[in-house]
C-alpha positions as CSV (number, residue, x, y, z in Angstrom):
1,M,-31.4,34.7,-62.5
2,E,-31.1,31.4,-60.5
3,T,-34.0,29.5,-61.0
4,R,-35.7,27.7,-57.9
5,A,-34.3,23.6,-58.9
6,A,-30.6,25.5,-59.8
7,K,-30.8,27.3,-55.7
8,K,-32.3,23.6,-54.9
9,R,-29.4,21.5,-55.9
10,R,-26.5,24.1,-54.9
11,L,-27.9,23.9,-51.0
12,M,-27.8,20.2,-51.4
13,E,-24.1,20.2,-53.0
14,E,-23.1,22.7,-50.4
15,G,-24.9,20.6,-47.4
16,K,-23.0,17.4,-48.7
17,K,-19.5,19.1,-48.2
18,R,-20.2,20.0,-45.1
19,N,-21.8,16.3,-44.3
20,I,-18.5,14.3,-45.5
21,G,-15.8,16.7,-44.3
22,G,-16.0,19.1,-47.3
23,G,-16.2,21.9,-44.9
24,R,-14.6,23.3,-42.0
25,D,-12.6,20.8,-39.6
26,R,-14.2,21.4,-36.5
27,L,-11.6,19.4,-35.1
28,S,-8.8,21.6,-35.5
29,D,-10.4,24.3,-34.3
30,L,-10.4,23.4,-30.7
31,P,-7.9,25.3,-29.0
32,D,-4.6,23.8,-28.1
33,D,-5.1,22.6,-24.3
34,I,-8.2,20.9,-25.2
35,A,-7.2,19.0,-28.1
36,H,-4.0,18.5,-25.4
37,R,-6.4,16.5,-23.8
38,I,-8.1,14.5,-26.0
39,L,-4.6,13.0,-27.5
40,S,-2.8,12.5,-23.7
41,F,-5.6,9.0,-24.4
42,L,-3.2,8.0,-26.6
43,P,-0.1,6.3,-26.8
44,T,2.8,8.5,-27.6
45,T,3.1,6.7,-31.3
46,S,-0.3,6.9,-31.9
47,V,-0.4,11.0,-31.1
48,A,3.1,11.3,-33.7
49,R,1.1,9.4,-36.7
50,T,-1.8,12.2,-36.1
51,S,1.1,14.9,-37.6
52,V,0.3,13.9,-40.9
53,L,-3.0,14.9,-41.2
54,S,-2.5,18.6,-41.6
55,K,-0.4,21.5,-40.8
56,R,-2.4,22.3,-37.9
57,W,-2.1,19.0,-36.6
58,R,1.8,19.2,-37.2
59,Y,1.9,21.8,-34.8
60,L,0.0,20.0,-32.2
61,W,2.6,16.9,-32.0
62,A,5.6,19.3,-32.0
63,C,4.3,20.8,-28.8
64,F,2.3,18.1,-27.5
65,P,3.1,18.3,-23.8
66,I,3.0,14.3,-22.7
67,L,5.7,12.3,-23.7
68,Y,6.0,8.7,-23.0
69,F,8.8,6.0,-24.9
70,S,9.2,2.4,-24.0
71,Q,11.3,-0.1,-25.4
72,V,12.2,-3.5,-24.2
73,S,15.2,-4.6,-26.8
74,D,18.5,-5.1,-25.7
75,P,20.7,-1.8,-26.0
76,W,23.0,-3.2,-28.9
77,M,20.0,-4.4,-31.1
78,T,19.4,-2.0,-33.7
79,D,15.2,-0.9,-33.4
80,S,17.2,0.7,-29.5
81,M,19.1,2.6,-31.7
82,L,15.8,3.8,-33.7
83,T,14.3,4.3,-30.4
84,E,17.2,7.0,-29.3
85,D,17.5,8.2,-32.4
86,I,13.5,9.1,-32.5
87,I,13.7,10.2,-28.8
88,S,16.6,13.0,-29.6
89,A,14.4,13.6,-33.3
90,V,11.3,14.7,-30.7
91,L,13.4,16.9,-28.5
92,S,15.4,18.7,-31.0
93,R,12.8,19.4,-32.9
94,R,10.2,20.9,-30.6
95,H,8.6,24.0,-30.7
96,E,10.9,26.9,-29.1
97,N,8.1,27.8,-26.4
98,S,6.6,24.0,-25.5
99,N,6.7,23.3,-22.5
100,I,7.0,19.4,-21.3
101,K,4.7,18.8,-18.5
102,F,5.3,15.0,-18.5
103,F,8.5,13.4,-19.7
104,G,8.4,9.1,-19.3
105,F,11.2,6.7,-20.5
106,K,10.9,2.3,-20.1
107,G,13.8,0.4,-21.6
108,Y,17.2,-0.5,-21.9
109,L,19.9,3.0,-22.0
110,K,23.1,3.8,-22.4
111,A,24.4,6.6,-19.8
112,Q,24.8,9.3,-23.3
113,W,21.3,9.0,-24.1
114,L,20.5,10.3,-21.0
115,H,22.6,13.5,-20.9
116,D,21.9,13.8,-24.7
117,W,18.1,13.7,-23.6
118,I,18.6,15.8,-20.3
119,P,19.5,20.0,-22.1
120,W,16.6,19.3,-23.8
121,L,14.1,18.7,-20.8
122,V,15.6,21.2,-19.0
123,K,15.2,23.8,-22.1
124,H,11.4,22.7,-22.1
125,K,10.7,23.3,-18.3
126,V,10.0,19.5,-17.9
127,E,7.8,19.2,-14.9
128,E,7.3,15.4,-14.0
129,L,10.1,13.0,-15.1
130,V,9.8,9.2,-15.0
131,L,13.1,7.0,-15.5
132,H,12.3,3.1,-15.7
133,I,15.6,1.8,-16.6
134,L,15.6,-2.1,-17.2
135,S,19.7,-2.0,-17.4
136,G,22.2,-0.4,-19.2
137,I,25.6,0.4,-20.5
138,G,28.4,2.1,-18.5
139,M,27.9,4.0,-14.9
140,L,25.9,6.8,-14.5
141,D,26.3,9.6,-13.0
142,F,22.7,11.6,-12.4
143,P,23.4,14.3,-15.2
144,R,24.1,17.7,-14.0
145,P,21.7,20.0,-16.1
146,L,19.2,17.9,-14.6
147,L,19.9,19.4,-10.8
148,Q,19.4,22.6,-12.8
149,C,15.8,22.4,-13.6
150,D,13.9,25.0,-11.4
151,S,10.7,23.6,-13.0
152,L,10.8,19.5,-12.2
153,R,7.7,19.2,-9.2
154,S,8.3,14.9,-9.5
155,F,10.8,12.4,-10.1
156,T,11.0,8.8,-10.9
157,L,13.6,6.8,-11.0
158,K,14.3,3.3,-11.2
159,G,16.8,1.5,-12.5
160,K,19.6,-1.1,-11.9
161,S,22.4,-0.6,-9.1
162,P,25.2,0.2,-9.0
163,F,24.6,1.5,-12.8
164,L,23.1,4.2,-11.2
165,Q,23.8,6.3,-8.7
166,F,22.4,9.9,-6.8
167,S,25.0,11.9,-4.6
168,S,23.9,14.0,-2.2
169,S,27.1,16.4,-3.5
170,Y,25.2,16.9,-6.7
171,V,22.0,18.0,-5.6
172,K,23.9,20.1,-2.9
173,A,26.3,21.5,-5.4
174,T,22.8,23.6,-7.6
175,S,19.3,24.7,-6.8
176,G,17.5,22.1,-9.1
177,L,15.6,19.4,-7.1
178,R,15.0,22.5,-4.4
179,N,11.8,22.7,-6.3
180,L,10.7,19.0,-6.3
181,H,7.1,17.9,-4.9
182,T,7.3,14.1,-5.1
183,L,10.6,12.1,-5.6
184,S,11.0,8.5,-6.4
185,L,13.9,6.5,-5.7
186,T,13.9,2.5,-6.5
187,D,17.2,0.2,-7.5
188,V,19.6,3.4,-7.2
189,E,23.0,3.3,-5.1
190,F,23.5,5.5,-2.2
191,P,26.9,6.5,-2.3
192,D,26.9,8.7,0.7
193,D,23.6,9.0,2.8
194,D,23.4,13.2,4.0
195,L,20.6,13.6,1.0
196,F,17.9,14.0,2.7
197,S,18.0,17.3,4.3
198,D,15.8,20.5,4.6
199,S,18.5,22.9,2.5
200,S,18.2,19.8,0.0
201,F,14.5,19.8,-0.7
202,P,12.7,22.3,0.8
203,F,9.3,21.7,-0.7
204,L,9.2,17.6,-1.3
205,E,6.0,16.5,0.1
206,K,6.1,12.7,-0.9
207,L,9.6,10.7,-0.7
208,T,9.6,6.6,-1.9
209,I,12.8,5.1,-1.3
210,D,12.9,1.3,-2.7
211,D,15.1,-1.4,-2.9
212,C,18.5,1.0,-2.7
213,V,21.5,-0.3,-1.8
214,G,24.2,1.3,-0.2
215,I,21.9,3.2,3.0
216,I,23.5,2.4,6.2
217,H,22.5,5.7,7.8
218,L,19.6,7.4,6.8
219,K,18.6,10.9,8.3
220,I,15.1,12.4,6.6
221,C,14.1,16.1,7.9
222,C,12.4,17.6,4.5
223,P,10.2,20.6,6.8
224,K,7.3,20.1,4.1
225,L,7.2,16.2,3.7
226,K,3.7,14.8,4.4
227,D,4.2,11.3,3.0
228,L,7.6,9.0,3.7
229,Q,7.5,5.1,2.3
230,L,10.8,3.2,2.7
231,Y,10.6,-0.7,1.4
232,R,13.5,-3.1,1.1
233,I,16.2,-1.3,2.4
234,R,17.9,-4.3,4.3
235,R,21.2,-2.8,5.6
236,M,19.9,0.0,6.8
237,N,21.0,0.5,10.3
238,S,19.6,3.6,11.9
239,L,17.2,5.9,10.7
240,D,16.0,9.4,12.1
241,I,13.5,11.3,10.6
242,S,12.1,14.4,11.7
243,G,9.0,16.5,10.1
244,V,6.6,18.6,11.5
245,S,4.0,17.9,8.5
246,L,4.9,14.3,7.2
247,E,1.3,12.5,8.2
248,T,1.7,9.3,6.6
249,L,5.0,7.0,7.1
250,K,5.8,3.2,6.1
251,I,8.5,1.4,6.7
252,N,8.6,-1.7,4.9
253,N,11.3,-4.7,5.2
254,C,14.0,-2.3,6.3
255,F,16.4,-3.4,9.0
256,K,16.8,-6.9,8.4
257,D,20.3,-7.2,7.9
258,M,21.3,-4.8,10.1
259,R,24.1,-4.9,13.3
260,F,21.9,-5.6,15.8
261,N,23.5,-4.0,19.3
262,E,23.8,-0.5,16.6
263,S,20.2,-0.3,15.4
264,C,19.1,2.8,16.4
265,L,15.4,4.4,15.2
266,N,14.6,8.2,16.0
267,I,11.1,9.4,14.8
268,F,10.1,13.1,15.8
269,A,6.5,13.1,13.6
270,P,3.9,15.2,15.9
271,N,1.4,15.7,12.8
272,L,1.2,11.9,12.1
273,Q,-1.8,10.4,11.2
274,S,-1.0,6.8,9.1
275,F,1.9,4.5,10.6
276,C,2.4,1.2,9.1
277,W,5.3,-0.7,10.2
278,V,5.2,-4.9,7.9
279,G,8.4,-6.8,7.9
280,S,10.8,-4.6,9.7
281,N,12.8,-5.6,12.3
282,F,12.8,-3.6,15.8
283,A,15.7,-1.3,16.4
284,V,17.6,-1.5,20.1
285,K,17.9,2.1,20.3
286,G,16.2,5.6,19.8
287,L,13.6,8.0,20.5
288,I,10.2,7.5,18.6
289,Q,8.1,10.5,20.2
290,S,4.5,10.9,21.0
291,F,1.4,11.1,17.8
292,P,-1.1,13.0,19.4
293,I,-3.4,12.8,16.0
294,L,-2.8,8.8,14.8
295,R,-5.4,7.7,13.1
296,T,-4.5,4.4,11.9
297,A,-1.8,2.2,12.6
298,Q,0.0,-1.3,11.7
299,I,2.6,-3.7,13.0
300,N,2.7,-6.4,11.0
301,Y,6.4,-7.8,12.9
302,H,7.7,-11.5,12.1
303,F,11.0,-11.9,13.9
304,P,12.3,-14.7,16.3
305,F,11.1,-13.4,19.8
306,T,14.3,-11.7,21.9
307,R,14.1,-10.1,25.2
308,M,15.9,-7.0,23.9
309,K,13.0,-6.0,21.9
310,T,10.7,-5.8,24.3
311,Q,11.5,-1.9,25.1
312,C,11.7,-1.1,21.6
313,A,8.3,-2.7,21.6
314,V,7.1,-0.3,24.3
315,N,8.6,2.7,23.1
316,L,6.4,2.2,19.8
317,F,3.1,1.5,21.5
318,S,3.7,4.3,23.7
319,A,4.2,6.8,20.6
320,F,0.6,5.2,19.5
321,S,-1.2,6.0,22.4
322,Q,-3.8,8.2,20.8
323,V,-4.3,5.8,17.4
324,Q,-8.1,5.1,16.6
325,N,-7.4,2.4,14.4
326,L,-4.9,-0.4,15.3
327,S,-3.7,-3.5,13.4
328,L,-1.2,-6.0,14.3
329,Y,0.3,-9.1,13.2
330,L,2.1,-12.5,13.9
331,Q,5.2,-12.7,16.3
332,I,4.4,-9.1,17.9
333,F,1.9,-11.2,20.2
334,K,4.9,-13.3,21.6
335,I,6.8,-9.5,22.4
336,L,3.0,-8.1,24.0
337,S,2.9,-11.9,25.9
338,N,6.7,-11.1,27.5
339,I,5.3,-7.5,28.6
340,Y,2.2,-9.1,30.0
341,F,4.5,-11.8,32.4
342,E,7.8,-9.0,33.2
343,L,5.9,-6.0,33.5
344,G,1.9,-6.1,34.2
345,G,1.0,-4.5,30.7
346,L,1.5,-1.8,28.7
347,P,2.7,1.6,30.6
348,C,0.2,2.8,28.1
349,S,-3.4,2.8,27.3
350,F,-5.4,3.6,24.1
351,K,-8.2,5.3,24.8
352,N,-8.8,6.7,21.2
353,L,-9.1,3.1,20.2
354,T,-12.5,2.2,18.4
355,T,-11.6,-0.3,16.2
356,L,-8.9,-3.2,16.7
357,Y,-8.1,-6.2,14.2
358,I,-5.7,-8.7,15.4
359,S,-3.8,-11.5,13.1
360,T,-3.1,-14.6,15.6
361,S,-2.8,-18.1,15.6
362,L,-4.4,-18.3,19.0
363,S,-1.3,-20.3,20.2
364,K,-1.1,-20.4,24.3
365,S,2.3,-17.6,23.6
366,D,-0.1,-15.8,21.7
367,I,-2.8,-15.6,24.6
368,P,-1.3,-13.5,27.2
369,G,-0.3,-10.7,24.8
370,I,-3.5,-10.8,23.2
371,A,-4.8,-10.0,26.8
372,C,-2.1,-7.4,27.3
373,L,-3.4,-5.5,24.4
374,F,-7.0,-5.8,25.1
375,K,-6.5,-4.5,29.0
376,S,-4.9,-1.1,27.3
377,S,-7.9,-1.2,24.9
378,P,-10.7,0.2,27.4
379,V,-13.4,1.7,24.5
380,V,-13.0,-0.3,21.6
381,H,-15.9,-1.2,19.6
382,K,-15.3,-3.0,17.0
383,L,-12.7,-6.4,17.1
384,G,-11.5,-8.4,14.4
385,I,-9.5,-11.4,14.8
386,R,-8.2,-13.3,11.8
387,I,-7.3,-16.5,13.0
388,N,-4.3,-18.3,11.1
389,R,-3.2,-21.5,11.2
390,S,-0.6,-23.4,13.7
391,R,2.6,-23.0,13.0
392,G,3.7,-26.5,14.5
393,P,5.6,-28.2,17.3
394,D,7.6,-25.9,17.8
395,G,5.2,-23.5,18.9
396,D,4.5,-25.9,22.0
397,K,7.2,-25.7,23.9
398,W,7.5,-22.3,23.7
399,D,3.8,-21.9,24.7
400,N,4.3,-24.6,28.0
401,Y,7.4,-22.2,29.4
402,L,4.8,-19.1,28.9
403,L,1.8,-20.1,30.3
404,N,3.9,-22.5,32.9
405,G,0.9,-25.1,33.2
406,H,-0.6,-22.9,35.7
407,Y,-3.9,-22.3,33.3
408,T,-5.8,-24.1,30.7
409,E,-6.9,-21.6,28.2
410,E,-10.3,-21.2,29.5
411,Q,-9.2,-21.0,32.9
412,F,-7.0,-17.8,31.7
413,W,-9.9,-16.2,30.4
414,Q,-12.1,-16.2,32.8
415,A,-9.1,-14.9,35.3
416,Q,-9.4,-11.9,33.1
417,A,-12.6,-11.3,33.1
418,Q,-12.2,-8.3,35.7
419,T,-9.1,-7.0,34.7
420,L,-10.8,-6.2,30.9
421,N,-14.3,-4.9,31.8
422,P,-13.7,-1.8,30.6
423,L,-13.4,-3.3,26.9
424,L,-16.1,-5.8,27.7
425,C,-18.7,-2.9,28.4
426,H,-17.9,-1.1,25.1
427,L,-17.4,-4.0,22.9
428,K,-20.4,-4.3,20.0
429,V,-18.9,-5.9,17.4
430,V,-16.9,-8.9,17.0
431,K,-15.9,-10.8,13.7
432,I,-14.0,-13.7,14.0
433,W,-12.0,-15.2,10.6
434,V,-12.0,-18.9,11.5
435,P,-9.2,-21.1,9.2
436,T,-11.2,-24.7,7.6
437,R,-8.0,-26.7,8.7
438,D,-5.1,-26.8,11.1
439,I,-6.6,-25.4,13.7
440,D,-7.8,-26.0,17.0
441,H,-11.3,-25.4,17.1
442,E,-11.3,-25.6,21.2
443,R,-8.7,-22.4,21.0
444,V,-11.8,-20.4,19.1
445,I,-14.2,-21.6,20.9
446,N,-12.4,-20.6,24.4
447,I,-11.8,-16.6,22.9
448,V,-15.4,-16.5,21.5
449,R,-17.0,-17.7,25.0
450,F,-14.9,-15.6,26.8
451,L,-16.3,-12.3,24.3
452,L,-19.9,-13.5,24.5
453,E,-20.1,-14.4,27.7
454,H,-19.0,-10.9,29.5
455,G,-19.7,-8.5,26.8
456,K,-22.4,-7.0,28.2
457,N,-23.3,-4.6,25.4
458,L,-22.3,-7.0,22.3
459,Q,-25.0,-6.7,19.6
460,E,-23.7,-8.9,17.0
461,M,-21.0,-11.7,16.9
462,I,-19.7,-12.8,13.2
463,I,-17.9,-16.5,12.2
464,A,-16.6,-16.3,9.2
465,P,-14.8,-19.0,7.2
466,E,-11.5,-18.6,5.4
467,Y,-12.6,-19.8,2.2
468,P,-15.9,-22.1,1.2
469,Q,-14.6,-25.0,1.4
470,A,-15.5,-24.9,4.9
471,Y,-18.9,-26.2,4.9
472,C,-17.1,-28.9,3.3
473,V,-15.4,-30.1,5.5
474,P,-16.4,-32.7,7.5
475,G,-17.3,-32.0,11.1
476,W,-16.7,-28.2,10.6
477,K,-20.1,-26.8,10.9
478,D,-20.7,-28.7,14.2
479,K,-17.4,-27.9,15.6
480,I,-17.6,-24.1,15.6
481,I,-20.9,-23.0,14.5
482,V,-23.9,-25.3,16.3
483,V,-21.5,-24.7,19.9
484,I,-20.9,-21.2,19.2
485,E,-25.1,-21.1,18.9
486,G,-24.9,-22.7,22.3
487,L,-22.8,-20.5,24.4
488,P,-24.0,-18.5,27.4
489,R,-24.5,-15.1,26.7
490,G,-23.8,-11.7,28.7
491,S,-26.0,-9.5,26.7
492,A,-29.6,-10.3,25.3
493,N,-29.3,-8.0,22.3
494,V,-26.2,-10.4,20.5
495,K,-27.2,-11.7,17.2
496,I,-24.6,-14.3,16.2
497,S,-24.3,-15.1,12.3
498,C,-22.2,-17.1,10.6
499,Q,-21.1,-14.6,7.2
500,G,-21.1,-16.3,3.6
501,F,-18.0,-16.5,1.4
502,C,-17.2,-12.5,0.1
503,W,-17.2,-12.7,-3.3
504,N,-14.9,-9.7,-3.4
505,H,-11.8,-10.6,-4.3
506,G,-11.9,-11.0,-8.4
507,K,-14.2,-13.4,-8.5
508,D,-16.7,-13.6,-11.6
509,L,-20.1,-15.4,-12.0
510,Q,-18.4,-18.5,-13.7
511,E,-16.2,-18.9,-10.8
512,M,-18.9,-18.7,-8.3
513,I,-21.0,-21.8,-10.5
514,F,-18.0,-23.7,-10.3
515,V,-17.5,-23.7,-6.3
516,L,-21.6,-23.9,-6.1
517,Q,-21.8,-26.6,-8.5
518,K,-18.5,-28.2,-7.2
519,Y,-20.0,-28.6,-3.6
520,K,-23.2,-29.2,-4.4
521,D,-24.3,-31.3,-1.4
522,Y,-23.4,-28.8,1.3
523,Y,-24.6,-25.7,2.3
524,I,-22.5,-22.8,1.5
525,P,-24.0,-19.4,2.3
526,V,-22.9,-16.5,0.1
527,D,-22.4,-13.1,0.3
528,I,-23.6,-11.5,-3.5
529,P,-21.7,-8.5,-4.4
530,A,-24.3,-5.3,-4.8
531,A,-23.3,-4.8,-8.5
532,W,-24.6,-7.9,-9.4
533,T,-28.0,-7.5,-11.7
534,K,-30.8,-9.8,-11.2
535,D,-30.0,-12.3,-14.3
536,D,-26.6,-12.9,-12.2
537,I,-28.2,-13.6,-8.9
538,G,-31.2,-15.8,-10.7
539,I,-28.8,-17.8,-12.3
540,I,-27.3,-18.6,-8.8
541,E,-30.2,-19.4,-7.5
542,G,-31.4,-21.6,-10.6
543,L,-28.6,-24.0,-9.8
544,P,-29.2,-27.2,-8.9
545,R,-28.9,-28.4,-4.7
546,D,-29.1,-31.3,-3.5
């Protein structure tokens, strides 16, 4: 019969075993999907090391659905060869029915390696494939087996042309990529242009093409496409986009080396909601159909002005007529100025535009263009103006040609009061960012005076310096803030404020302390980030100030 003391010792021993791991391995008892979720937060090499823990963990590694391999050595080096052997071994030893959700590779690559890996990926029904090829040996035509992979939903290919080629003949000959939802191609060579059609990618929803060569005439007509982004296709001469499902369109740094007289742009996207045109030249020919539910649009145009581009701009702005939030930058105002003088203004009106942001040097060549834009924006409530530094004496010659000496800037603005009355009646908030140097302060005062004097329902005028050092520039406050505070106001309720330097651009506490101590002799208002603690604010408030 077991004594009370013996029973007590036995129970204590059993408890010790449970507490120090001698009992059940509860982590190994987790279902596969939960264990895989936990392991997905680890690098692939760390996940592989768990296979030595037990037979259970060996099984988990052999069917782990997320695989990412990275090596940065030269393809002829020994460790690079080991990387290829390791990847081949991992793929060949996988459990028969273990599918791969994600496979990623970044490094140097031989063409044969990819041809060896792809059949294994197809066998295990890979869903997302990411290949970032730093450089390679041998010309790589796209592996045919991948084009027979019905499971593939997302494919990202980033390489160095002409090492990688992506041909439409391969895609059209098979049905593998027909199930893709997301496709991203960077630094890939296109031997032909006829690739993105409804038959090749019937379910494609997001397409990104970045810095690819060989594209001269690009046609995209995928029926399910919602997000299209084109970057750095410099030699593209024509672009034809047709997508009834397209919601987001970004065209960045394209048409830069085009044959200008032959350039063409056609866009049909009746459900487009966001449009971004940055650093891309205007095509001479084409048709841009209206975007009836457009919410946001951005044009950042910095090419020299030519009158041939005026009609292109008119067509683009006409398609924007329903936009709600519009941002315009740089040389676009010179084109708008030409529209102002030659056509009397834009043929369309932005009747839904409530938020307008412009970036301009306020040169004389920009001012008629700004007035042209204001005339077509009758219901804007919020207006942001970022004033850039002067671009030098070349602008003055062009400025004098535009205004022809008929008006001073102040007289020009005052002459617009009646024409711009709809805008001035709806405008409620204006924010102006002012540079600290290389700026004609009188130009800033002129536009502020006009908006303050004629803004009948204006509630707030905010002047924001470009940098905190603005308060250290001799006379900056007197030339800008003091003068503005003394201007006449059309609204009795308008509030004029000078916003402090906003610390929301990666600046930390120590950097703010450095700036405030360096310029301690000057008054620098600062907007404190909401995430700061009371202790952080206390440190700032406790700094010595003269």
